[in-house]
N, CA and C atoms as an extended XYZ file, in Angstrom:
585
Properties=species:S:1:pos:R:3:atomname:S:1:resname:S:1:resid:I:1 pbc="F F F"
N        24.007       48.371      -14.437 N   ALA     1
C        24.363       47.481      -15.534 CA  ALA     1
C        23.162       46.673      -16.025 C   ALA     1
N        22.160       46.474      -15.155 N   LEU     2
C        20.982       45.739      -15.589 CA  LEU     2
C        20.193       46.518      -16.637 C   LEU     2
N        20.265       47.834      -16.583 N   VAL     3
C        19.632       48.637      -17.637 CA  VAL     3
C        20.315       48.335      -18.957 C   VAL     3
N        21.640       48.173      -18.922 N   ALA     4
C        22.384       47.840      -20.135 CA  ALA     4
C        21.951       46.482      -20.676 C   ALA     4
N        21.626       45.549      -19.781 N   SER     5
C        21.172       44.231      -20.252 CA  SER     5
C        19.812       44.330      -20.925 C   SER     5
N        18.923       45.164      -20.380 N   ARG     6
C        17.601       45.324      -20.997 CA  ARG     6
C        17.711       45.998      -22.363 C   ARG     6
N        18.755       46.808      -22.550 N   LYS     7
C        18.965       47.488      -23.825 CA  LYS     7
C        19.835       46.667      -24.776 C   LYS     7
N        20.252       45.458      -24.325 N   CYS     8
C        21.058       44.543      -25.145 CA  CYS     8
C        22.360       45.190      -25.619 C   CYS     8
N        23.060       45.862      -24.713 N   LEU     9
C        24.323       46.501      -25.057 CA  LEU     9
C        25.470       45.494      -25.030 C   LEU     9
N        26.581       45.872      -25.629 N   ASP    10
C        27.765       45.014      -25.615 CA  ASP    10
C        28.540       45.253      -24.309 C   ASP    10
N        29.638       44.491      -24.069 N   PRO    11
C        30.374       44.667      -22.806 CA  PRO    11
C        30.871       46.079      -22.559 C   PRO    11
N        31.269       46.783      -23.624 N   VAL    12
C        31.713       48.169      -23.451 CA  VAL    12
C        30.542       49.041      -22.991 C   VAL    12
N        29.382       48.787      -23.562 N   GLY    13
C        28.198       49.518      -23.140 CA  GLY    13
C        27.869       49.254      -21.680 C   GLY    13
N        27.985       48.005      -21.264 N   PHE    14
C        27.774       47.661      -19.854 CA  PHE    14
C        28.723       48.456      -18.963 C   PHE    14
N        30.000       48.468      -19.347 N   ALA    15
C        31.005       49.157      -18.537 CA  ALA    15
C        30.729       50.657      -18.470 C   ALA    15
N        30.370       51.234      -19.605 N   LEU    16
C        30.093       52.667      -19.639 CA  LEU    16
C        28.891       53.020      -18.764 C   LEU    16
N        27.798       52.282      -18.925 N   ILE    17
C        26.587       52.576      -18.164 CA  ILE    17
C        26.815       52.380      -16.671 C   ILE    17
N        27.494       51.296      -16.305 N   ALA    18
C        27.757       51.047      -14.889 CA  ALA    18
C        28.655       52.126      -14.295 C   ALA    18
N        29.635       52.579      -15.061 N   THR    19
C        30.581       53.568      -14.549 CA  THR    19
C        29.936       54.937      -14.375 C   THR    19
N        29.183       55.386      -15.379 N   VAL    20
C        28.553       56.708      -15.229 CA  VAL    20
C        27.509       56.690      -14.126 C   VAL    20
N        26.861       55.542      -13.935 N   THR    21
C        25.885       55.434      -12.848 CA  THR    21
C        26.579       55.480      -11.498 C   THR    21
N        27.694       54.756      -11.404 N   GLY    22
C        28.384       54.649      -10.120 CA  GLY    22
C        29.122       55.899       -9.687 C   GLY    22
N        29.717       56.624      -10.637 N   ILE    23
C        30.543       57.771      -10.248 CA  ILE    23
C        29.996       59.116      -10.704 C   ILE    23
N        28.892       59.098      -11.476 N   GLY    24
C        28.380       60.347      -12.044 CA  GLY    24
C        27.984       61.377      -11.012 C   GLY    24
N        27.243       60.949       -9.991 N   GLY    25
C        26.783       61.890       -8.976 CA  GLY    25
C        27.913       62.498       -8.168 C   GLY    25
N        28.839       61.658       -7.737 N   GLY    26
C        29.980       62.145       -6.968 CA  GLY    26
C        30.894       63.037       -7.790 C   GLY    26
N        30.985       62.744       -9.083 N   THR    27
C        31.813       63.573       -9.972 CA  THR    27
C        31.244       64.983      -10.076 C   THR    27
N        29.953       65.083      -10.330 N   LEU    28
C        29.332       66.402      -10.427 CA  LEU    28
C        29.451       67.155       -9.105 C   LEU    28
N        29.220       66.456       -8.013 N   ARG    29
C        29.343       67.085       -6.689 CA  ARG    29
C        30.717       67.692       -6.491 C   ARG    29
N        31.756       66.908       -6.755 N   ASP    30
C        33.119       67.398       -6.544 CA  ASP    30
C        33.458       68.565       -7.466 C   ASP    30
N        32.997       68.497       -8.706 N   LEU    31
C        33.251       69.591       -9.643 CA  LEU    31
C        32.580       70.882       -9.181 C   LEU    31
N        31.347       70.777       -8.723 N   LEU    32
C        30.626       71.963       -8.258 CA  LEU    32
C        31.242       72.550       -6.994 C   LEU    32
N        31.800       71.691       -6.153 N   LEU    33
C        32.403       72.159       -4.902 CA  LEU    33
C        33.850       72.608       -5.082 C   LEU    33
N        34.399       72.470       -6.282 N   GLY    34
C        35.787       72.850       -6.519 CA  GLY    34
C        36.763       71.914       -5.842 C   GLY    34
N        36.372       70.666       -5.728 N   LYS    35
C        37.163       69.644       -5.035 CA  LYS    35
C        37.739       68.684       -6.074 C   LYS    35
N        38.893       68.108       -5.795 N   THR    36
C        39.446       67.107       -6.696 CA  THR    36
C        38.465       65.949       -6.814 C   THR    36
N        38.126       65.574       -8.039 N   VAL    37
C        37.149       64.510       -8.253 CA  VAL    37
C        37.647       63.226       -7.584 C   VAL    37
N        36.785       62.618       -6.800 N   PHE    38
C        37.189       61.520       -5.916 CA  PHE    38
C        37.842       60.353       -6.639 C   PHE    38
N        37.376       60.019       -7.840 N   TRP    39
C        37.928       58.837       -8.494 CA  TRP    39
C        39.260       59.117       -9.194 C   TRP    39
N        39.652       60.386       -9.289 N   LEU    40
C        40.997       60.692       -9.775 CA  LEU    40
C        42.030       60.387       -8.696 C   LEU    40
N        41.617       60.516       -7.454 N   VAL    41
C        42.501       60.201       -6.327 CA  VAL    41
C        42.442       58.716       -6.000 C   VAL    41
N        41.242       58.127       -6.137 N   GLN    42
C        41.047       56.707       -5.836 CA  GLN    42
C        40.422       56.018       -7.051 C   GLN    42
N        41.232       55.708       -8.067 N   PRO    43
C        40.692       55.134       -9.308 CA  PRO    43
C        40.082       53.746       -9.133 C   PRO    43
N        40.243       53.154       -7.950 N   ASN    44
C        39.636       51.847       -7.714 CA  ASN    44
C        38.121       51.889       -7.851 C   ASN    44
N        37.529       53.068       -7.656 N   TYR    45
C        36.078       53.195       -7.831 CA  TYR    45
C        35.687       52.891       -9.278 C   TYR    45
N        36.466       53.406      -10.221 N   VAL    46
C        36.185       53.149      -11.636 CA  VAL    46
C        36.396       51.675      -11.938 C   VAL    46
N        37.494       51.129      -11.439 N   LEU    47
C        37.790       49.716      -11.665 CA  LEU    47
C        36.674       48.828      -11.125 C   LEU    47
N        36.165       49.166       -9.947 N   LEU    48
C        35.081       48.393       -9.350 CA  LEU    48
C        33.832       48.428      -10.227 C   LEU    48
N        33.507       49.601      -10.751 N   CYS    49
C        32.339       49.720      -11.635 CA  CYS    49
C        32.490       48.844      -12.874 C   CYS    49
N        33.687       48.840      -13.454 N   VAL    50
C        33.924       48.058      -14.670 CA  VAL    50
C        33.847       46.563      -14.371 C   VAL    50
N        34.446       46.141      -13.263 N   VAL    51
C        34.412       44.720      -12.889 CA  VAL    51
C        32.976       44.251      -12.667 C   VAL    51
N        32.198       45.052      -11.945 N   ILE    52
C        30.805       44.695      -11.698 CA  ILE    52
C        30.024       44.642      -13.005 C   ILE    52
N        30.316       45.578      -13.913 N   ALA    53
C        29.627       45.600      -15.204 CA  ALA    53
C        29.871       44.314      -15.974 C   ALA    53
N        31.122       43.886      -16.036 N   PHE    54
C        31.434       42.654      -16.767 CA  PHE    54
C        30.823       41.437      -16.079 C   PHE    54
N        30.793       41.454      -14.763 N   LEU    55
C        30.173       40.359      -14.028 CA  LEU    55
C        28.687       40.277      -14.369 C   LEU    55
N        28.020       41.428      -14.335 N   VAL    56
C        26.591       41.448      -14.651 CA  VAL    56
C        26.345       41.041      -16.099 C   VAL    56
N        27.266       41.386      -16.990 N   TYR    57
C        27.119       41.004      -18.396 CA  TYR    57
C        26.922       39.496      -18.539 C   TYR    57
N        27.633       38.740      -17.706 N   PHE    58
C        27.567       37.286      -17.818 CA  PHE    58
C        26.460       36.656      -16.974 C   PHE    58
N        26.054       37.325      -15.904 N   ILE    59
C        25.063       36.702      -15.025 CA  ILE    59
C        23.712       37.417      -15.022 C   ILE    59
N        23.552       38.411      -15.898 N   ALA    60
C        22.294       39.173      -15.926 CA  ALA    60
C        21.049       38.291      -15.998 C   ALA    60
N        21.026       37.253      -16.841 N   PRO    61
C        19.809       36.427      -16.906 CA  PRO    61
C        19.455       35.762      -15.569 C   PRO    61
N        20.472       35.547      -14.744 N   PHE    62
C        20.224       34.854      -13.479 CA  PHE    62
C        19.781       35.803      -12.366 C   PHE    62
N        20.037       37.095      -12.529 N   ILE    63
C        19.689       38.020      -11.449 CA  ILE    63
C        18.517       38.940      -11.796 C   ILE    63
N        18.134       38.991      -13.064 N   GLU    64
C        17.036       39.882      -13.432 CA  GLU    64
C        15.720       39.472      -12.786 C   GLU    64
N        15.541       38.172      -12.548 N   TYR    65
C        14.292       37.740      -11.921 CA  TYR    65
C        14.254       38.117      -10.441 C   TYR    65
N        15.394       38.558       -9.905 N   ARG    66
C        15.442       39.042       -8.517 CA  ARG    66
C        15.362       40.564       -8.487 C   ARG    66
N        14.657       41.122       -9.437 N   TYR    67
C        14.609       42.577       -9.603 CA  TYR    67
C        14.138       43.279       -8.340 C   TYR    67
N        13.166       42.703       -7.648 N   ARG    68
C        12.630       43.341       -6.437 CA  ARG    68
C        13.727       43.472       -5.379 C   ARG    68
N        14.530       42.427       -5.213 N   ALA    69
C        15.624       42.482       -4.234 CA  ALA    69
C        16.648       43.541       -4.633 C   ALA    69
N        16.866       43.702       -5.921 N   LEU    70
C        17.814       44.705       -6.398 CA  LEU    70
C        17.316       46.125       -6.105 C   LEU    70
N        16.004       46.310       -6.146 N   LEU    71
C        15.446       47.621       -5.803 CA  LEU    71
C        15.736       47.965       -4.341 C   LEU    71
N        15.670       46.970       -3.471 N   TRP    72
C        15.969       47.209       -2.054 CA  TRP    72
C        17.455       47.509       -1.860 C   TRP    72
N        18.302       46.809       -2.594 N   ALA    73
C        19.736       47.094       -2.521 CA  ALA    73
C        20.018       48.501       -3.025 C   ALA    73
N        19.324       48.905       -4.073 N   ASP    74
C        19.478       50.264       -4.597 CA  ASP    74
C        19.021       51.297       -3.575 C   ASP    74
N        17.981       50.969       -2.804 N   ALA    75
C        17.494       51.888       -1.762 CA  ALA    75
C        18.563       52.119       -0.700 C   ALA    75
N        19.316       51.082       -0.380 N   VAL    76
C        20.414       51.226        0.581 CA  VAL    76
C        21.484       52.156        0.006 C   VAL    76
N        21.849       51.938       -1.265 N   GLY    77
C        22.840       52.798       -1.902 CA  GLY    77
C        22.381       54.239       -1.990 C   GLY    77
N        21.125       54.433       -2.327 N   LEU    78
C        20.557       55.779       -2.398 CA  LEU    78
C        20.694       56.486       -1.050 C   LEU    78
N        20.392       55.762        0.017 N   SER    79
C        20.458       56.326        1.367 CA  SER    79
C        21.885       56.711        1.745 C   SER    79
N        22.821       55.842        1.444 N   LEU    80
C        24.222       56.113        1.782 CA  LEU    80
C        24.763       57.300        0.998 C   LEU    80
N        24.492       57.345       -0.295 N   PHE    81
C        25.032       58.415       -1.131 CA  PHE    81
C        24.408       59.764       -0.828 C   PHE    81
N        23.137       59.775       -0.455 N   SER    82
C        22.507       61.065       -0.134 CA  SER    82
C        23.149       61.689        1.093 C   SER    82
N        23.445       60.862        2.086 N   VAL    83
C        24.076       61.368        3.309 CA  VAL    83
C        25.545       61.703        3.053 C   VAL    83
N        26.235       60.853        2.317 N   LEU    84
C        27.648       61.108        2.012 CA  LEU    84
C        27.807       62.429        1.253 C   LEU    84
N        26.962       62.653        0.257 N   GLY    85
C        27.050       63.897       -0.503 CA  GLY    85
C        26.808       65.119        0.352 C   GLY    85
N        25.798       65.038        1.228 N   ALA    86
C        25.517       66.162        2.125 CA  ALA    86
C        26.676       66.392        3.091 C   ALA    86
N        27.280       65.313        3.540 N   ARG    87
C        28.409       65.437        4.470 CA  ARG    87
C        29.596       66.125        3.805 C   ARG    87
N        29.861       65.771        2.564 N   VAL    88
C        30.958       66.418        1.833 CA  VAL    88
C        30.698       67.916        1.723 C   VAL    88
N        29.442       68.274        1.425 N   GLY    89
C        29.105       69.690        1.331 CA  GLY    89
C        29.351       70.439        2.626 C   GLY    89
N        28.934       69.862        3.743 N   LEU    90
C        29.159       70.497        5.041 CA  LEU    90
C        30.639       70.539        5.394 C   LEU    90
N        31.350       69.455        5.094 N   ASP    91
C        32.789       69.408        5.396 CA  ASP    91
C        33.574       70.449        4.616 C   ASP    91
N        33.038       70.842        3.450 N   MET    92
C        33.705       71.868        2.640 CA  MET    92
C        33.360       73.278        3.118 C   MET    92
N        32.549       73.376        4.157 N   GLY    93
C        32.225       74.669        4.739 CA  GLY    93
C        30.983       75.334        4.190 C   GLY    93
N        30.205       74.628        3.405 N   PHE    94
C        28.986       75.201        2.858 CA  PHE    94
C        27.823       75.029        3.826 C   PHE    94
N        26.764       75.784        3.615 N   GLY    95
C        25.605       75.740        4.486 CA  GLY    95
C        24.686       74.574        4.183 C   GLY    95
N        23.584       74.544        4.902 N   VAL    96
C        22.643       73.430        4.819 CA  VAL    96
C        22.067       73.285        3.406 C   VAL    96
N        21.688       74.384        2.783 N   THR    97
C        21.060       74.305        1.460 CA  THR    97
C        21.986       73.649        0.441 C   THR    97
N        23.231       74.105        0.393 N   ILE    98
C        24.195       73.534       -0.568 CA  ILE    98
C        24.474       72.077       -0.220 C   ILE    98
N        24.583       71.773        1.069 N   ALA    99
C        24.832       70.387        1.485 CA  ALA    99
C        23.705       69.474        1.026 C   ALA    99
N        22.479       69.933        1.163 N   VAL   100
C        21.328       69.126        0.743 CA  VAL   100
C        21.350       68.910       -0.770 C   VAL   100
N        21.647       69.951       -1.527 N   VAL   101
C        21.725       69.819       -2.982 CA  VAL   101
C        22.826       68.825       -3.365 C   VAL   101
N        23.961       68.883       -2.669 N   MET   102
C        25.050       67.954       -2.956 CA  MET   102
C        24.644       66.513       -2.641 C   MET   102
N        23.886       66.344       -1.566 N   GLY   103
C        23.396       65.010       -1.236 CA  GLY   103
C        22.458       64.475       -2.311 C   GLY   103
N        21.566       65.330       -2.765 N   LEU   104
C        20.614       64.936       -3.805 CA  LEU   104
C        21.335       64.594       -5.107 C   LEU   104
N        22.297       65.430       -5.500 N   LEU   105
C        23.041       65.180       -6.735 CA  LEU   105
C        23.874       63.904       -6.641 C   LEU   105
N        24.537       63.722       -5.506 N   SER   106
C        25.386       62.536       -5.330 CA  SER   106
C        24.590       61.250       -5.479 C   SER   106
N        23.360       61.273       -4.962 N   ALA   107
C        22.550       60.060       -4.943 CA  ALA   107
C        21.825       59.780       -6.254 C   ALA   107
N        21.569       60.817       -7.045 N   THR   108
C        20.679       60.627       -8.190 CA  THR   108
C        21.264       60.953       -9.562 C   THR   108
N        22.311       61.765       -9.632 N   PHE   109
C        22.750       62.254      -10.937 CA  PHE   109
C        23.327       61.153      -11.817 C   PHE   109
N        24.013       60.187      -11.227 N   GLY   110
C        24.544       59.086      -12.026 CA  GLY   110
C        23.431       58.308      -12.723 C   GLY   110
N        22.331       58.080      -11.987 N   GLY   111
C        21.189       57.388      -12.579 CA  GLY   111
C        20.525       58.206      -13.668 C   GLY   111
N        20.534       59.517      -13.495 N   LEU   112
C        19.959       60.395      -14.513 CA  LEU   112
C        20.757       60.284      -15.815 C   LEU   112
N        22.078       60.305      -15.699 N   ILE   113
C        22.927       60.158      -16.897 CA  ILE   113
C        22.672       58.801      -17.552 C   ILE   113
N        22.598       57.752      -16.726 N   ARG   114
C        22.332       56.404      -17.241 CA  ARG   114
C        21.040       56.367      -18.055 C   ARG   114
N        19.974       56.923      -17.482 N   ASP   115
C        18.682       56.879      -18.160 CA  ASP   115
C        18.697       57.677      -19.462 C   ASP   115
N        19.357       58.829      -19.456 N   VAL   116
C        19.440       59.627      -20.683 CA  VAL   116
C        20.209       58.863      -21.759 C   VAL   116
N        21.331       58.251      -21.392 N   LEU   117
C        22.108       57.482      -22.364 CA  LEU   117
C        21.324       56.296      -22.909 C   LEU   117
N        20.448       55.735      -22.083 N   CYS   118
C        19.658       54.571      -22.496 CA  CYS   118
C        18.290       54.954      -23.053 C   CYS   118
N        18.106       56.261      -23.310 N   LEU   119
C        16.875       56.771      -23.925 CA  LEU   119
C        15.632       56.429      -23.115 C   LEU   119
N        15.738       56.593      -21.802 N   GLU   120
C        14.597       56.396      -20.919 CA  GLU   120
C        14.310       57.691      -20.172 C   GLU   120
N        13.052       57.870      -19.766 N   ILE   121
C        12.732       59.014      -18.919 CA  ILE   121
C        13.448       58.796      -17.595 C   ILE   121
N        14.289       59.743      -17.161 N   PRO   122
C        15.045       59.540      -15.915 CA  PRO   122
C        14.142       59.198      -14.737 C   PRO   122
N        14.582       58.257      -13.935 N   LEU   123
C        13.816       57.797      -12.782 CA  LEU   123
C        13.444       58.948      -11.867 C   LEU   123
N        14.355       59.917      -11.709 N   ILE   124
C        14.072       61.013      -10.779 CA  ILE   124
C        13.001       61.963      -11.304 C   ILE   124
N        12.624       61.829      -12.591 N   LEU   125
C        11.580       62.673      -13.157 CA  LEU   125
C        10.228       61.972      -13.210 C   LEU   125
N        10.202       60.712      -12.831 N   ARG   126
C         8.942       59.975      -12.816 CA  ARG   126
C         8.264       60.150      -11.471 C   ARG   126
N         7.022       59.683      -11.376 N   LYS   127
C         6.259       59.880      -10.147 CA  LYS   127
C         6.743       58.990       -9.002 C   LYS   127
N         7.565       58.016       -9.311 N   GLU   128
C         8.075       57.112       -8.277 CA  GLU   128
C         8.861       57.892       -7.218 C   GLU   128
N         8.704       57.481       -5.969 N   ILE   129
C         9.413       58.159       -4.878 CA  ILE   129
C        10.873       57.723       -4.900 C   ILE   129
N        11.731       58.620       -5.366 N   TYR   130
C        13.157       58.319       -5.457 CA  TYR   130
C        13.974       59.541       -5.052 C   TYR   130
N        13.886       60.595       -5.850 N   ALA   131
C        14.624       61.811       -5.523 CA  ALA   131
C        14.133       62.397       -4.202 C   ALA   131
N        12.827       62.300       -3.952 N   SER   132
C        12.293       62.830       -2.695 CA  SER   132
C        12.828       62.053       -1.492 C   SER   132
N        13.110       60.766       -1.677 N   ALA   133
C        13.707       59.978       -0.600 CA  ALA   133
C        15.130       60.462       -0.325 C   ALA   133
N        15.904       60.664       -1.394 N   ALA   134
C        17.271       61.174       -1.230 CA  ALA   134
C        17.258       62.538       -0.574 C   ALA   134
N        16.311       63.359       -0.972 N   LEU   135
C        16.187       64.699       -0.402 CA  LEU   135
C        15.891       64.641        1.092 C   LEU   135
N        15.018       63.751        1.487 N   SER   136
C        14.670       63.650        2.910 CA  SER   136
C        15.875       63.224        3.744 C   SER   136
N        16.656       62.286        3.234 N   GLY   137
C        17.846       61.855        3.968 CA  GLY   137
C        18.881       62.954        4.084 C   GLY   137
N        19.111       63.666        2.983 N   ALA   138
C        20.094       64.751        2.994 CA  ALA   138
C        19.661       65.881        3.919 C   ALA   138
N        18.360       66.217        3.896 N   VAL   139
C        17.853       67.288        4.754 CA  VAL   139
C        18.009       66.938        6.222 C   VAL   139
N        17.590       65.738        6.594 N   LEU   140
C        17.680       65.358        8.011 CA  LEU   140
C        19.129       65.330        8.473 C   LEU   140
N        20.005       64.775        7.643 N   TYR   141
C        21.417       64.750        8.033 CA  TYR   141
C        21.967       66.162        8.214 C   TYR   141
N        21.678       67.050        7.250 N   ALA   142
C        22.209       68.414        7.315 CA  ALA   142
C        21.694       69.159        8.542 C   ALA   142
N        20.476       68.876        8.965 N   TRP   143
C        19.928       69.502       10.167 CA  TRP   143
C        20.527       68.931       11.446 C   TRP   143
N        20.806       67.635       11.424 N   LEU   144
C        21.319       66.982       12.635 CA  LEU   144
C        22.827       67.139       12.804 C   LEU   144
N        23.548       67.303       11.719 N   ALA   145
C        25.016       67.335       11.773 CA  ALA   145
C        25.576       68.365       12.753 C   ALA   145
N        25.036       69.602       12.798 N   PRO   146
C        25.597       70.586       13.729 CA  PRO   146
C        25.428       70.211       15.204 C   PRO   146
N        24.551       69.250       15.496 N   LEU   147
C        24.324       68.843       16.892 CA  LEU   147
C        25.421       67.928       17.410 C   LEU   147
N        26.288       67.447       16.517 N   SER   148
C        27.392       66.551       16.887 CA  SER   148
C        26.902       65.373       17.731 C   SER   148
N        25.886       64.697       17.234 N   LEU   149
C        25.333       63.545       17.947 CA  LEU   149
C        26.367       62.421       18.023 C   LEU   149
N        26.377       61.693       19.136 N   PRO   150
C        27.356       60.594       19.271 CA  PRO   150
C        26.993       59.411       18.374 C   PRO   150
N        27.990       58.558       18.144 N   TYR   151
C        27.812       57.301       17.408 CA  TYR   151
C        27.257       57.508       15.990 C   TYR   151
N        27.659       58.609       15.379 N   GLY   152
C        27.200       58.863       14.012 CA  GLY   152
C        25.698       59.031       13.917 C   GLY   152
N        25.098       59.653       14.919 N   GLY   153
C        23.649       59.798       14.963 CA  GLY   153
C        23.080       60.560       13.787 C   GLY   153
N        23.782       61.605       13.336 N   ALA   154
C        23.290       62.391       12.207 CA  ALA   154
C        23.293       61.555       10.927 C   ALA   154
N        24.401       60.860       10.692 N   GLU   155
C        24.495       60.007        9.502 CA  GLU   155
C        23.429       58.914        9.541 C   GLU   155
N        23.313       58.266       10.684 N   LEU   156
C        22.341       57.184       10.813 CA  LEU   156
C        20.918       57.693       10.616 C   LEU   156
N        20.630       58.856       11.185 N   GLY   157
C        19.299       59.434       11.027 CA  GLY   157
C        18.976       59.728        9.575 C   GLY   157
N        19.937       60.305        8.841 N   GLY   158
C        19.720       60.603        7.435 CA  GLY   158
C        19.536       59.351        6.602 C   GLY   158
N        20.351       58.345        6.871 N   ILE   159
C        20.251       57.080        6.125 CA  ILE   159
C        18.901       56.419        6.369 C   ILE   159
N        18.483       56.380        7.629 N   ILE   160
C        17.196       55.757        7.961 CA  ILE   160
C        16.045       56.526        7.323 C   ILE   160
N        16.107       57.863        7.357 N   ALA   161
C        15.034       58.675        6.776 CA  ALA   161
C        14.900       58.405        5.283 C   ALA   161
N        16.011       58.409        4.580 N   CYS   162
C        15.984       58.158        3.139 CA  CYS   162
C        15.453       56.758        2.842 C   CYS   162
N        15.970       55.784        3.560 N   PHE   163
C        15.551       54.397        3.313 CA  PHE   163
C        14.069       54.216        3.620 C   PHE   163
N        13.600       54.838        4.699 N   PHE   164
C        12.188       54.711        5.075 CA  PHE   164
C        11.276       55.286        3.991 C   PHE   164
N        11.609       56.472        3.500 N   VAL   165
C        10.776       57.096        2.471 CA  VAL   165
C        10.777       56.256        1.199 C   VAL   165
N        11.948       55.786        0.800 N   ARG   166
C        12.028       54.933       -0.393 CA  ARG   166
C        11.274       53.626       -0.173 C   ARG   166
N        11.389       53.070        1.030 N   ALA   167
C        10.700       51.820        1.341 CA  ALA   167
C         9.189       51.976        1.251 C   ALA   167
N         8.676       53.119        1.661 N   MET   168
C         7.231       53.356        1.558 CA  MET   168
C         6.787       53.334        0.093 C   MET   168
N         7.650       53.849       -0.765 N   GLY   169
C         7.329       53.797       -2.183 CA  GLY   169
C         7.358       52.381       -2.735 C   GLY   169
N         8.349       51.607       -2.306 N   LEU   170
C         8.492       50.244       -2.809 CA  LEU   170
C         7.449       49.296       -2.219 C   LEU   170
N         7.250       49.405       -0.917 N   LYS   171
C         6.393       48.448       -0.221 CA  LYS   171
C         4.913       48.743       -0.427 C   LYS   171
N         4.547       50.018       -0.348 N   ARG   172
C         3.133       50.385       -0.403 CA  ARG   172
C         2.726       50.987       -1.752 C   ARG   172
N         3.687       51.075       -2.641 N   GLY   173
C         3.365       51.610       -3.963 CA  GLY   173
C         3.040       53.094       -3.960 C   GLY   173
N         3.519       53.816       -2.945 N   LEU   174
C         3.264       55.253       -2.875 CA  LEU   174
C         4.054       55.969       -3.959 C   LEU   174
N         3.499       57.024       -4.465 N   SER   175
C         4.185       57.797       -5.501 CA  SER   175
C         3.702       59.235       -5.441 C   SER   175
N         4.449       60.101       -6.094 N   LEU   176
C         4.042       61.488       -6.198 CA  LEU   176
C         2.999       61.620       -7.305 C   LEU   176
N         2.108       62.606       -7.210 N   PRO   177
C         1.094       62.750       -8.267 CA  PRO   177
C         1.726       63.184       -9.576 C   PRO   177
N         1.394       62.491      -10.635 N   ALA   178
C         1.899       62.847      -11.969 CA  ALA   178
C         0.976       63.882      -12.597 C   ALA   178
N         1.549       64.726      -13.410 N   TYR   179
C         0.765       65.758      -14.098 CA  TYR   179
C        -0.216       65.103      -15.058 C   TYR   179
N        -1.454       65.569      -15.046 N   ARG   180
C        -2.466       65.060      -15.969 CA  ARG   180
C        -2.633       66.050      -17.111 C   ARG   180
N        -2.462       65.565      -18.294 N   ALA   181
C        -2.539       66.437      -19.471 CA  ALA   181
C        -3.926       67.072      -19.583 C   ALA   181
N        -3.937       68.334      -19.949 N   ARG   182
C        -5.186       69.064      -20.167 CA  ARG   182
C        -5.219       69.532      -21.615 C   ARG   182
N        -6.408       69.790      -22.125 N   PRO   183
C        -6.473       70.282      -23.521 CA  PRO   183
C        -5.643       71.545      -23.668 C   PRO   183
N        -4.822       71.583      -24.679 N   GLY   184
C        -3.929       72.720      -24.881 CA  GLY   184
C        -4.555       73.813      -25.724 C   GLY   184
N        -3.915       74.949      -25.700 N   ARG   185
C        -4.359       76.072      -26.528 CA  ARG   185
C        -3.695       75.952      -27.894 C   ARG   185
N        -4.450       76.209      -28.928 N   ASP   186
C        -3.894       76.172      -30.278 CA  ASP   186
C        -3.256       77.519      -30.589 C   ASP   186
N        -1.980       77.510      -30.912 N   TYR   187
C        -1.275       78.739      -31.266 CA  TYR   187
C        -1.352       78.945      -32.777 C   TYR   187
N        -1.404       80.177      -33.185 N   PRO   188
C        -1.322       80.422      -34.639 CA  PRO   188
C         0.022       79.918      -35.168 C   PRO   188
N         0.094       79.540      -36.417 N   PRO   189
C         1.367       79.049      -36.987 CA  PRO   189
C         2.499       80.051      -36.786 C   PRO   189
N         3.667       79.529      -36.458 N   ASN   190
C         4.891       80.322      -36.291 CA  ASN   190
C         4.793       81.363      -35.179 C   ASN   190
N         3.864       81.162      -34.239 N   THR   191
C         3.755       82.075      -33.105 CA  THR   191
C         4.258       81.363      -31.862 C   THR   191
N         5.343       81.843      -31.252 N   PRO   192
C         5.855       81.161      -30.066 CA  PRO   192
C         4.870       81.269      -28.910 C   PRO   192
N         4.804       80.248      -28.033 N   PRO   193
C         3.917       80.300      -26.880 CA  PRO   193
C         4.212       81.534      -26.034 C   PRO   193
N         3.178       82.090      -25.439 N   GLY   194
C         3.347       83.216      -24.544 CA  GLY   194
C         3.253       84.558      -25.225 C   GLY   194
N         3.000       84.547      -26.537 N   THR   195
C         2.887       85.836      -27.239 CA  THR   195
C         1.439       86.127      -27.562 C   THR   195
């Protein structure tokens, strides 16, 4: 919803952006897995997104200066959703690869939709360590899950891995290398590239 505040959207815009961010990843995951979409069974998730959106609409000026703290809170959410998505994939009987993809989608796709709607380059496409953090958590969880570790060891391991990788990006400013533009080739008019 804070993205909506930076874009000066109205309350409906706040609600829309908060909702697609909150449920977008899980919705895509469930659709791809052929599972009933979670918020159709538990609509309180949608209600919660809308309530939070309206709350942020009124208090955004007071919390925007705490942006750094919000990034850490987002890192916790990223970690939880990456593991939850991977767990759903495994629980549905799919293998490690599909489980990892589901974890990645669950954690990041809602934010991707948000950024596209707000005309921003999606966070997961920037050099910032974000999607790679979700990927690390989902991978570790999917590898540990078959070991049936006690006390939720697989879940905890995945959450810690994701949070640690994201924390390295936030705390130390680590990032992935961005592509550096090189001089391009001039194509003849009306000639598609590669011909």
